[in-house]
PyMOL CGO cylinders between C-alpha atoms (Angstrom):
from pymol import cmd
from pymol.cgo import CYLINDER

trace = [
    CYLINDER, 253.11, -25.73, 83.73, 250.55, -27.76, 81.76, 0.3, 1, 1, 1, 1, 1, 1,
    CYLINDER, 250.55, -27.76, 81.76, 249.15, -26.15, 78.63, 0.3, 1, 1, 1, 1, 1, 1,
    CYLINDER, 249.15, -26.15, 78.63, 245.51, -25.02, 78.67, 0.3, 1, 1, 1, 1, 1, 1,
    CYLINDER, 245.51, -25.02, 78.67, 243.62, -26.71, 75.83, 0.3, 1, 1, 1, 1, 1, 1,
    CYLINDER, 243.62, -26.71, 75.83, 239.97, -25.92, 76.69, 0.3, 1, 1, 1, 1, 1, 1,
    CYLINDER, 239.97, -25.92, 76.69, 238.54, -23.03, 78.67, 0.3, 1, 1, 1, 1, 1, 1,
    CYLINDER, 238.54, -23.03, 78.67, 234.86, -22.38, 79.38, 0.3, 1, 1, 1, 1, 1, 1,
    CYLINDER, 234.86, -22.38, 79.38, 233.99, -18.96, 80.80, 0.3, 1, 1, 1, 1, 1, 1,
    CYLINDER, 233.99, -18.96, 80.80, 230.82, -17.12, 81.76, 0.3, 1, 1, 1, 1, 1, 1,
    CYLINDER, 230.82, -17.12, 81.76, 230.81, -13.60, 80.33, 0.3, 1, 1, 1, 1, 1, 1,
    CYLINDER, 230.81, -13.60, 80.33, 228.53, -10.61, 80.77, 0.3, 1, 1, 1, 1, 1, 1,
    CYLINDER, 228.53, -10.61, 80.77, 228.65, -8.49, 77.59, 0.3, 1, 1, 1, 1, 1, 1,
    CYLINDER, 228.65, -8.49, 77.59, 226.81, -5.50, 76.15, 0.3, 1, 1, 1, 1, 1, 1,
    CYLINDER, 226.81, -5.50, 76.15, 224.42, -6.02, 73.21, 0.3, 1, 1, 1, 1, 1, 1,
    CYLINDER, 224.42, -6.02, 73.21, 226.94, -4.32, 70.94, 0.3, 1, 1, 1, 1, 1, 1,
    CYLINDER, 226.94, -4.32, 70.94, 228.98, -5.96, 69.51, 0.3, 1, 1, 1, 1, 1, 1,
    CYLINDER, 228.98, -5.96, 69.51, 226.57, -8.70, 68.51, 0.3, 1, 1, 1, 1, 1, 1,
    CYLINDER, 226.57, -8.70, 68.51, 227.25, -12.24, 69.68, 0.3, 1, 1, 1, 1, 1, 1,
    CYLINDER, 227.25, -12.24, 69.68, 228.44, -13.14, 66.18, 0.3, 1, 1, 1, 1, 1, 1,
    CYLINDER, 228.44, -13.14, 66.18, 230.92, -10.25, 66.01, 0.3, 1, 1, 1, 1, 1, 1,
    CYLINDER, 230.92, -10.25, 66.01, 232.03, -10.82, 69.63, 0.3, 1, 1, 1, 1, 1, 1,
    CYLINDER, 232.03, -10.82, 69.63, 232.76, -14.49, 68.91, 0.3, 1, 1, 1, 1, 1, 1,
    CYLINDER, 232.76, -14.49, 68.91, 234.62, -13.69, 65.68, 0.3, 1, 1, 1, 1, 1, 1,
    CYLINDER, 234.62, -13.69, 65.68, 236.78, -11.15, 67.50, 0.3, 1, 1, 1, 1, 1, 1,
    CYLINDER, 236.78, -11.15, 67.50, 237.72, -13.40, 70.45, 0.3, 1, 1, 1, 1, 1, 1,
    CYLINDER, 237.72, -13.40, 70.45, 238.60, -16.16, 67.98, 0.3, 1, 1, 1, 1, 1, 1,
    CYLINDER, 238.60, -16.16, 67.98, 241.41, -13.91, 66.71, 0.3, 1, 1, 1, 1, 1, 1,
    CYLINDER, 241.41, -13.91, 66.71, 243.13, -14.08, 70.13, 0.3, 1, 1, 1, 1, 1, 1,
    CYLINDER, 243.13, -14.08, 70.13, 246.65, -15.59, 69.96, 0.3, 1, 1, 1, 1, 1, 1,
    CYLINDER, 246.65, -15.59, 69.96, 246.78, -19.34, 70.72, 0.3, 1, 1, 1, 1, 1, 1,
    CYLINDER, 246.78, -19.34, 70.72, 242.99, -19.77, 70.29, 0.3, 1, 1, 1, 1, 1, 1,
    CYLINDER, 242.99, -19.77, 70.29, 242.10, -22.27, 67.56, 0.3, 1, 1, 1, 1, 1, 1,
    CYLINDER, 242.10, -22.27, 67.56, 238.32, -22.27, 67.95, 0.3, 1, 1, 1, 1, 1, 1,
    CYLINDER, 238.32, -22.27, 67.95, 235.50, -20.68, 69.93, 0.3, 1, 1, 1, 1, 1, 1,
    CYLINDER, 235.50, -20.68, 69.93, 231.82, -21.40, 70.47, 0.3, 1, 1, 1, 1, 1, 1,
    CYLINDER, 231.82, -21.40, 70.47, 229.43, -19.01, 72.20, 0.3, 1, 1, 1, 1, 1, 1,
    CYLINDER, 229.43, -19.01, 72.20, 225.96, -19.59, 73.59, 0.3, 1, 1, 1, 1, 1, 1,
    CYLINDER, 225.96, -19.59, 73.59, 223.51, -16.98, 74.78, 0.3, 1, 1, 1, 1, 1, 1,
    CYLINDER, 223.51, -16.98, 74.78, 222.40, -17.95, 78.29, 0.3, 1, 1, 1, 1, 1, 1,
    CYLINDER, 222.40, -17.95, 78.29, 220.34, -14.94, 79.33, 0.3, 1, 1, 1, 1, 1, 1,
    CYLINDER, 220.34, -14.94, 79.33, 219.28, -11.65, 77.79, 0.3, 1, 1, 1, 1, 1, 1,
    CYLINDER, 219.28, -11.65, 77.79, 218.05, -8.46, 79.43, 0.3, 1, 1, 1, 1, 1, 1,
    CYLINDER, 218.05, -8.46, 79.43, 217.65, -4.85, 78.31, 0.3, 1, 1, 1, 1, 1, 1,
    CYLINDER, 217.65, -4.85, 78.31, 221.27, -3.85, 78.94, 0.3, 1, 1, 1, 1, 1, 1,
    CYLINDER, 221.27, -3.85, 78.94, 223.47, -6.95, 78.71, 0.3, 1, 1, 1, 1, 1, 1,
    CYLINDER, 223.47, -6.95, 78.71, 223.81, -10.55, 77.55, 0.3, 1, 1, 1, 1, 1, 1,
    CYLINDER, 223.81, -10.55, 77.55, 225.08, -13.44, 79.66, 0.3, 1, 1, 1, 1, 1, 1,
    CYLINDER, 225.08, -13.44, 79.66, 227.14, -15.71, 77.41, 0.3, 1, 1, 1, 1, 1, 1,
    CYLINDER, 227.14, -15.71, 77.41, 228.93, -19.05, 77.83, 0.3, 1, 1, 1, 1, 1, 1,
    CYLINDER, 228.93, -19.05, 77.83, 232.12, -19.10, 75.74, 0.3, 1, 1, 1, 1, 1, 1,
    CYLINDER, 232.12, -19.10, 75.74, 234.17, -22.23, 75.06, 0.3, 1, 1, 1, 1, 1, 1,
    CYLINDER, 234.17, -22.23, 75.06, 237.73, -21.78, 73.77, 0.3, 1, 1, 1, 1, 1, 1,
    CYLINDER, 237.73, -21.78, 73.77, 240.01, -24.50, 72.43, 0.3, 1, 1, 1, 1, 1, 1,
    CYLINDER, 240.01, -24.50, 72.43, 243.67, -24.22, 71.49, 0.3, 1, 1, 1, 1, 1, 1,
    CYLINDER, 243.67, -24.22, 71.49, 247.13, -25.67, 72.07, 0.3, 1, 1, 1, 1, 1, 1,
    CYLINDER, 247.13, -25.67, 72.07, 248.48, -23.47, 74.89, 0.3, 1, 1, 1, 1, 1, 1,
    CYLINDER, 248.48, -23.47, 74.89, 246.01, -20.70, 75.68, 0.3, 1, 1, 1, 1, 1, 1,
    CYLINDER, 246.01, -20.70, 75.68, 246.73, -17.77, 78.00, 0.3, 1, 1, 1, 1, 1, 1,
    CYLINDER, 246.73, -17.77, 78.00, 243.71, -16.93, 80.17, 0.3, 1, 1, 1, 1, 1, 1,
    CYLINDER, 243.71, -16.93, 80.17, 244.94, -13.39, 80.87, 0.3, 1, 1, 1, 1, 1, 1,
    CYLINDER, 244.94, -13.39, 80.87, 245.17, -12.60, 77.14, 0.3, 1, 1, 1, 1, 1, 1,
    CYLINDER, 245.17, -12.60, 77.14, 241.69, -14.03, 76.58, 0.3, 1, 1, 1, 1, 1, 1,
    CYLINDER, 241.69, -14.03, 76.58, 240.33, -12.00, 79.50, 0.3, 1, 1, 1, 1, 1, 1,
    CYLINDER, 240.33, -12.00, 79.50, 241.93, -8.81, 78.11, 0.3, 1, 1, 1, 1, 1, 1,
    CYLINDER, 241.93, -8.81, 78.11, 240.30, -9.44, 74.71, 0.3, 1, 1, 1, 1, 1, 1,
    CYLINDER, 240.30, -9.44, 74.71, 236.89, -9.96, 76.34, 0.3, 1, 1, 1, 1, 1, 1,
    CYLINDER, 236.89, -9.96, 76.34, 237.31, -6.72, 78.32, 0.3, 1, 1, 1, 1, 1, 1,
    CYLINDER, 237.31, -6.72, 78.32, 238.42, -4.77, 75.22, 0.3, 1, 1, 1, 1, 1, 1,
    CYLINDER, 238.42, -4.77, 75.22, 235.09, -5.78, 73.67, 0.3, 1, 1, 1, 1, 1, 1,
    CYLINDER, 235.09, -5.78, 73.67, 233.19, -4.45, 76.71, 0.3, 1, 1, 1, 1, 1, 1,
    CYLINDER, 233.19, -4.45, 76.71, 232.66, -7.81, 78.41, 0.3, 1, 1, 1, 1, 1, 1,
    CYLINDER, 232.66, -7.81, 78.41, 233.39, -9.00, 81.93, 0.3, 1, 1, 1, 1, 1, 1,
    CYLINDER, 233.39, -9.00, 81.93, 234.46, -12.54, 82.87, 0.3, 1, 1, 1, 1, 1, 1,
    CYLINDER, 234.46, -12.54, 82.87, 232.14, -13.65, 85.67, 0.3, 1, 1, 1, 1, 1, 1,
    CYLINDER, 232.14, -13.65, 85.67, 233.59, -17.11, 86.19, 0.3, 1, 1, 1, 1, 1, 1,
    CYLINDER, 233.59, -17.11, 86.19, 235.81, -19.82, 84.80, 0.3, 1, 1, 1, 1, 1, 1,
    CYLINDER, 235.81, -19.82, 84.80, 233.51, -22.84, 84.52, 0.3, 1, 1, 1, 1, 1, 1,
    CYLINDER, 233.51, -22.84, 84.52, 235.80, -25.47, 83.01, 0.3, 1, 1, 1, 1, 1, 1,
    CYLINDER, 235.80, -25.47, 83.01, 239.50, -25.90, 82.27, 0.3, 1, 1, 1, 1, 1, 1,
    CYLINDER, 239.50, -25.90, 82.27, 241.21, -28.77, 80.42, 0.3, 1, 1, 1, 1, 1, 1,
    CYLINDER, 241.21, -28.77, 80.42, 245.01, -29.02, 80.58, 0.3, 1, 1, 1, 1, 1, 1,
    CYLINDER, 245.01, -29.02, 80.58, 247.65, -31.48, 79.45, 0.3, 1, 1, 1, 1, 1, 1,
    CYLINDER, 247.65, -31.48, 79.45, 248.68, -33.30, 76.31, 0.3, 1, 1, 1, 1, 1, 1,
    CYLINDER, 248.68, -33.30, 76.31, 245.04, -33.87, 75.28, 0.3, 1, 1, 1, 1, 1, 1,
    CYLINDER, 245.04, -33.87, 75.28, 241.52, -32.96, 76.39, 0.3, 1, 1, 1, 1, 1, 1,
    CYLINDER, 241.52, -32.96, 76.39, 239.91, -35.42, 78.79, 0.3, 1, 1, 1, 1, 1, 1,
    CYLINDER, 239.91, -35.42, 78.79, 236.15, -35.50, 78.20, 0.3, 1, 1, 1, 1, 1, 1,
    CYLINDER, 236.15, -35.50, 78.20, 233.84, -35.71, 81.20, 0.3, 1, 1, 1, 1, 1, 1,
    CYLINDER, 233.84, -35.71, 81.20, 232.45, -39.19, 81.80, 0.3, 1, 1, 1, 1, 1, 1,
    CYLINDER, 232.45, -39.19, 81.80, 229.61, -40.25, 84.06, 0.3, 1, 1, 1, 1, 1, 1,
    CYLINDER, 229.61, -40.25, 84.06, 230.72, -41.99, 87.24, 0.3, 1, 1, 1, 1, 1, 1,
    CYLINDER, 230.72, -41.99, 87.24, 228.84, -43.73, 90.02, 0.3, 1, 1, 1, 1, 1, 1,
    CYLINDER, 228.84, -43.73, 90.02, 228.75, -40.46, 91.96, 0.3, 1, 1, 1, 1, 1, 1,
    CYLINDER, 228.75, -40.46, 91.96, 226.81, -38.74, 89.13, 0.3, 1, 1, 1, 1, 1, 1,
    CYLINDER, 226.81, -38.74, 89.13, 223.49, -40.50, 89.79, 0.3, 1, 1, 1, 1, 1, 1,
]
cmd.load_cgo(trace, "trace")
């Protein structure tokens, strides 16, 4: 099976832990080399967050467990990059 190198997920999380603490904690997940998080939407109870993970051979189930341990829920997997290297999206004729 090809190794997962980039994973972008949509997460619904409580306000506590803060986005900074949440991101620091998910970065500690085995096989994850780096994480970036962006706040997409905020309401009184929860935050909707886009999280991008990069690593050499990441395990989605372990990442999902870490998110859930912090009180979050994975709503969707929005992007996956697998293989020997990450292929960046490029505009094509169909993207007009």
